[in-house]
C-alpha positions as semicolon CSV with decimal commas, in nm:
position;residue;x (nm);y (nm);z (nm)
1;X;-18,715;15,558;8,543
2;X;-18,798;15,646;8,903
3;X;-18,789;15,280;9,001
4;X;-18,446;15,228;8,849
5;X;-18,316;15,531;9,038
6;X;-18,464;15,402;9,364
7;X;-18,315;15,055;9,312
8;X;-17,974;15,204;9,230
9;X;-17,980;15,431;9,534
10;X;-18,096;15,149;9,761
11;X;-17,825;14,917;9,625
12;X;-17,556;15,178;9,693
13;X;-17,683;15,233;10,047
14;X;-17,688;14,859;10,120
15;X;-17,339;14,816;9,974
16;X;-17,211;15,107;10,187
17;X;-17,372;14,958;10,497
18;X;-17,213;14,617;10,428
19;X;-16,869;14,778;10,393
20;X;-16,917;14,982;10,712
21;X;-17,037;14,684;10,917
22;X;-16,775;14,436;10,795
23;X;-16,469;14,664;10,799
24;X;-16,214;14,564;11,062
25;X;-16,206;14,788;11,367
26;X;-15,888;14,979;11,449
27;X;-15,743;14,876;11,782
28;X;-15,604;15,150;12,003
29;X;-15,298;15,062;12,205
30;X;-15,229;15,255;12,521
31;X;-14,862;15,162;12,561
32;X;-14,579;15,297;12,349
33;X;-14,323;15,047;12,223
34;X;-13,978;15,154;12,115
35;X;-13,854;15,100;11,762
36;X;-13,663;14,782;11,842
37;X;-13,642;14,450;11,659
38;X;-13,758;14,266;11,973
39;X;-14,107;14,411;11,919
40;X;-14,128;14,276;11,565
41;X;-14,321;13,948;11,551
42;X;-14,107;13,634;11,523
43;X;-14,287;13,544;11,200
44;X;-14,337;13,830;10,955
45;X;-14,578;13,846;10,661
46;X;-14,387;13,929;10,343
47;X;-14,472;13,984;9,978
48;X;-14,381;13,708;9,734
49;X;-14,354;13,332;9,716
50;X;-14,327;13,269;10,087
51;X;-14,608;13,433;10,280
52;X;-14,433;13,440;10,618
53;X;-14,071;13,418;10,728
54;X;-13,880;13,457;11,055
55;X;-13,736;13,796;11,141
56;X;-13,390;13,638;11,182
57;X;-13,401;13,537;10,814
58;X;-13,500;13,890;10,710
59;X;-13,258;14,092;10,926
60;X;-12,915;13,931;10,885
61;X;-12,648;13,958;11,155
62;X;-12,299;14,079;11,062
63;X;-12,441;14,293;10,782
64;X;-12,565;14,648;10,769
65;X;-12,946;14,619;10,769
66;X;-13,141;14,905;10,613
67;X;-13,519;14,920;10,638
68;X;-13,684;15,134;10,370
69;X;-14,040;15,222;10,471
70;X;-14,219;15,319;10,154
71;X;-14,564;15,415;10,033
72;X;-14,738;15,379;9,696
73;X;-14,522;15,588;9,460
74;X;-14,202;15,537;9,656
75;X;-14,242;15,157;9,640
76;X;-14,228;15,181;9,260
77;X;-13,885;15,349;9,283
78;X;-13,733;15,175;9,586
79;X;-13,804;14,826;9,450
80;X;-13,492;14,880;9,234
81;X;-13,254;14,945;9,528
82;X;-13,064;14,619;9,481
83;X;-13,062;14,663;9,104
84;X;-12,865;14,988;9,122
85;X;-12,678;14,937;9,448
86;X;-12,584;14,576;9,509
87;X;-12,332;14,547;9,791
88;X;-12,267;14,220;9,972
89;X;-12,227;14,388;10,311
90;X;-12,569;14,551;10,284
91;X;-12,905;14,391;10,357
92;X;-13,196;14,593;10,219
93;X;-13,546;14,530;10,351
94;X;-13,854;14,709;10,219
95;X;-14,163;14,775;10,428
96;X;-14,482;14,849;10,234
97;X;-14,676;15,113;10,427
98;X;-15,024;15,040;10,295
99;X;-15,206;15,056;10,628
100;X;-15,401;15,369;10,537
101;X;-15,558;15,212;10,226
102;X;-15,923;15,103;10,248
103;X;-15,958;14,747;10,378
104;X;-16,113;14,604;10,060
105;X;-15,829;14,749;9,850
106;X;-15,577;14,590;10,094
107;X;-15,742;14,252;10,047
108;X;-15,811;14,251;9,673
109;X;-15,577;14,485;9,489
110;X;-15,264;14,563;9,688
111;X;-15,121;14,211;9,744
112;X;-15,105;14,136;9,371
113;X;-14,969;14,484;9,288
114;X;-14,696;14,450;9,555
115;X;-14,603;14,106;9,422
116;X;-14,577;14,251;9,072
117;X;-14,359;14,540;9,194
118;X;-14,133;14,319;9,405
119;X;-14,106;14,038;9,150
120;X;-13,749;14,108;9,033
121;X;-13,624;14,260;9,356
122;X;-13,382;14,063;9,572
123;X;-13,504;14,240;9,886
124;X;-13,766;14,114;10,126
125;X;-14,078;14,331;10,130
126;X;-14,268;14,329;10,458
127;X;-14,643;14,364;10,419
128;X;-14,775;14,607;10,685
129;X;-15,145;14,555;10,642
130;X;-15,265;14,683;10,980
131;X;-15,006;14,955;11,046
132;X;-14,826;14,778;11,331
133;X;-14,475;14,852;11,203
134;X;-14,561;15,211;11,108
135;X;-14,683;15,277;11,463
136;X;-14,378;15,102;11,609
137;X;-14,141;15,313;11,397
138;X;-14,349;15,627;11,469
139;X;-14,403;15,726;11,106
140;X;-14,647;16,013;11,066
141;X;-14,624;16,096;10,694
142;X;-14,832;15,852;10,487
143;X;-14,821;16,044;10,160
144;X;-14,773;15,829;9,852
145;X;-14,435;15,974;9,759
146;X;-14,275;15,965;10,104
147;X;-14,022;15,713;10,234
148;X;-13,803;15,677;10,544
149;X;-13,479;15,481;10,584
150;X;-13,394;15,315;10,916
151;X;-13,075;15,137;11,013
152;X;-13,087;14,839;11,248
153;X;-12,822;14,875;11,517
154;X;-12,649;14,585;11,693
155;X;-12,867;14,634;12,003
156;X;-13,184;14,589;11,792
157;X;-13,283;14,956;11,778
158;X;-13,396;15,112;11,453
159;X;-13,267;15,466;11,397
160;X;-13,391;15,698;11,125
161;X;-13,103;15,790;10,895
162;X;-13,278;15,942;10,593
163;X;-13,617;16,070;10,483
164;X;-13,730;16,202;10,145
165;X;-13,991;16,191;9,869
166;X;-13,993;16,051;9,518
167;X;-14,146;16,225;9,219
168;X;-14,525;16,226;9,224
169;X;-14,681;15,965;8,995
170;X;-14,380;15,731;9,004
171;X;-14,612;15,431;9,029
172;X;-14,762;15,535;8,697
173;X;-14,422;15,578;8,529
174;X;-14,345;15,948;8,584
175;X;-13,977;15,861;8,648
176;X;-13,755;15,716;8,377
177;X;-13,504;15,437;8,447
178;X;-13,222;15,695;8,437
179;X;-13,403;15,915;8,691
180;X;-13,463;15,616;8,919
181;X;-13,099;15,509;8,898
182;X;-12,975;15,862;8,975
183;X;-13,225;15,893;9,262
184;X;-13,113;15,565;9,420
185;X;-12,744;15,649;9,377
186;X;-12,811;15,983;9,550
187;X;-12,981;15,805;9,844
188;X;-12,682;15,577;9,897
189;X;-12,437;15,868;9,862
190;X;-12,619;16,041;10,148
191;X;-12,649;15,737;10,379
192;X;-12,318;15,564;10,315
193;X;-12,085;15,522;10,610
């Protein structure tokens, strides 16, 4: 029995050491960029069939572009934005804020879960694996229910126009379809021009 306990403990320590040694290091940037489209990479990693796409194909000129930055629970609700509010003059883009998740979860679990969530959505979902966009947009709240809405101006600047939280546990089904529809309609009532 003692030997089994020793082997188990040793295995856990070795596994922990492997994770610690192989985890990607966070890079610290000394300069502050403004929240402007020019600082977005020309090719952006998105969720779905196409892995990468140009930012000009994501953010469409002559349309109102709204960027919804969402976390775990809020992604489950905001994926239905186009389902309950489909306007031709509006371009909705989702940004999955998953940068605070552990690296092995980002590699193994999150991509397939995001694909599943975004499967029937007509919106592009940007995959922010390393937190670049979150830092650029200066988002501090990474709680699972939180989301922020930005509007892309003609000069390329992103301005925050709305911020809120969804019901806790939305990813696990705590919100009914009627609640989601009412929630989304309320968002658009507050941000409509």
